[in-house]
C-alpha positions as CSV (number, residue, x, y, z in Angstrom):
1,M,30.8,80.3,60.0
2,L,28.7,83.1,59.3
3,F,29.2,83.9,63.3
4,I,33.0,83.5,63.0
5,Q,32.6,86.5,60.1
6,I,30.7,88.6,63.1
7,L,33.3,88.6,65.9
8,I,35.9,89.0,62.8
9,L,34.1,92.3,61.0
10,A,33.3,93.6,64.3
11,K,36.6,94.5,64.9
12,E,36.8,96.0,68.7
13,W,32.9,95.2,69.9
14,S,32.6,91.3,70.7
15,L,29.2,89.3,71.0
16,N,30.9,88.6,74.5
17,L,29.4,91.6,75.7
18,I,26.3,90.3,75.0
19,N,24.4,87.4,77.4
20,I,23.0,85.6,74.8
21,D,24.1,82.9,72.2
22,K,24.8,84.1,68.8
23,N,22.4,81.5,66.9
24,T,19.9,82.7,69.2
25,L,20.0,86.3,68.2
26,Y,19.5,85.3,64.9
27,E,17.0,83.2,65.2
28,M,15.2,85.9,67.5
29,T,15.5,88.2,64.8
30,I,14.2,86.4,62.4
31,K,11.2,85.2,64.2
32,L,10.1,89.3,65.0
33,A,10.9,90.6,61.8
34,F,9.2,87.8,59.8
35,G,6.8,89.4,57.4
36,Y,8.2,92.4,57.4
37,S,10.2,94.8,55.4
38,L,14.0,95.1,55.3
39,S,13.9,98.3,57.5
40,T,12.1,96.1,60.4
41,F,15.0,93.5,60.3
42,W,17.5,96.7,60.7
43,Q,15.2,97.6,63.5
44,H,15.5,94.3,65.2
45,I,18.7,93.8,65.5
46,Y,18.8,97.5,67.2
47,V,15.8,95.8,69.5
48,D,17.0,92.5,70.3
49,L,20.5,93.8,71.1
50,N,19.4,96.8,73.3
51,N,17.1,94.0,75.6
52,N,20.2,92.2,75.7
53,G,22.3,94.6,77.6
54,I,24.0,96.6,74.8
55,L,23.3,100.6,75.6
56,I,21.4,102.9,73.3
57,P,24.3,104.9,72.4
58,E,26.9,102.3,72.4
59,L,24.5,101.5,69.0
60,L,24.4,104.6,67.7
61,S,27.9,105.2,67.8
62,I,30.0,105.3,64.6
63,D,31.2,101.6,66.2
64,G,27.8,100.4,67.3
65,V,26.7,101.3,63.4
66,Q,29.5,99.5,61.9
67,F,28.5,96.5,64.7
68,R,24.8,96.7,63.5
69,E,25.6,96.8,59.7
70,C,28.4,93.8,60.0
71,L,25.2,91.6,62.1
72,F,22.5,93.0,59.5
73,L,24.7,91.7,56.7
74,T,25.8,88.7,58.0
75,F,22.0,87.6,58.8
76,L,20.5,88.4,55.6
77,K,22.9,86.0,54.1
78,K,22.2,83.1,56.5
79,A,18.7,84.0,56.5
80,F,19.1,83.7,52.4
81,L,20.9,80.5,53.1
82,D,18.2,79.4,55.3
83,N,15.5,79.9,52.6
84,K,13.8,82.1,54.9
85,I,14.0,85.0,52.7
86,K,14.9,85.7,49.1
87,F,15.6,89.6,48.0
88,V,13.8,91.5,45.2
89,K,14.6,94.6,43.3
90,N,13.5,97.4,45.6
91,G,10.0,98.3,44.6
92,T,9.0,95.3,42.5
93,E,8.5,92.1,42.2
94,E,11.2,90.7,40.6
95,I,13.2,88.4,42.0
96,I,17.1,88.7,42.1
97,D,18.9,85.7,40.5
98,L,22.2,86.5,41.6
99,P,24.9,84.6,43.8
100,I,24.5,85.9,47.9
101,D,28.0,87.5,48.5
102,D,27.1,89.9,45.2
103,L,23.9,90.5,47.0
104,I,25.6,91.1,50.0
105,S,27.9,93.6,48.4
106,L,25.4,95.4,46.6
107,I,23.8,96.4,50.0
108,K,27.2,96.8,51.9
109,S,28.2,99.3,49.0
110,S,24.8,101.2,49.2
111,L,25.0,102.0,52.9
112,P,25.1,105.6,54.1
113,A,28.2,107.4,55.8
114,Y,27.6,107.6,59.4
115,N,25.9,110.8,60.5
116,S,25.4,111.6,56.7
117,E,23.6,114.7,56.3
118,D,21.1,113.4,53.5
119,S,17.8,112.7,55.3
120,N,17.1,110.0,53.1
121,D,20.3,108.2,54.2
122,D,18.3,107.5,57.5
123,L,18.4,104.0,58.7
124,D,16.8,104.2,61.9
125,D,14.2,107.1,62.6
126,I,12.1,106.5,59.7
127,G,14.5,104.7,57.5
128,M,14.0,106.0,54.3
129,W,17.0,104.6,53.1
130,F,15.8,101.4,52.7
131,W,12.4,102.9,50.9
132,V,14.5,105.3,48.5
133,K,18.3,104.2,48.3
134,C,18.5,100.7,49.0
135,P,18.9,98.4,46.1
136,V,17.2,95.5,47.4
137,G,13.8,94.6,49.2
138,I,12.9,90.7,50.8
139,V,10.4,88.4,50.6
140,W,10.1,86.1,53.3
141,V,9.7,82.6,52.6
142,C,6.8,80.4,54.3
143,E,7.3,76.6,55.2
144,D,4.9,76.1,52.4
145,S,7.1,78.0,49.9
146,S,4.9,80.8,49.3
147,Y,5.9,83.8,49.7
148,I,5.2,87.0,51.7
149,W,5.8,90.4,49.8
150,T,7.2,93.0,52.0
């Protein structure tokens, strides 16, 4: 069901452009980003798409950024529902106890505008937005239910 939402939200972008199963793309992102911060989670979506035939300039266009945001939010929701991550207040060890849709809405509403002039809105280079403006961070849940704090 989450992957159907991707197709709806991605508008004219289609995962049919990617020669890879949508669940495989999610699993690759989870595997490669495991244990790392939210900014790394974002970066791995970019890397995984690029490695599967979506060109970098397309991913940096406004449509490409919106497509990546859609995947990012969808994959975060799925990772939460799969008990792979929990959300914390950014910069703390306080786990946020809100419904997942509220958490995703919180993240979505705080994402920077495309081509913002504010250096703290950067998502891709240093990824400052994740460190200074994003309202949440993530904690990875290990198979033994212990946490990896990022």
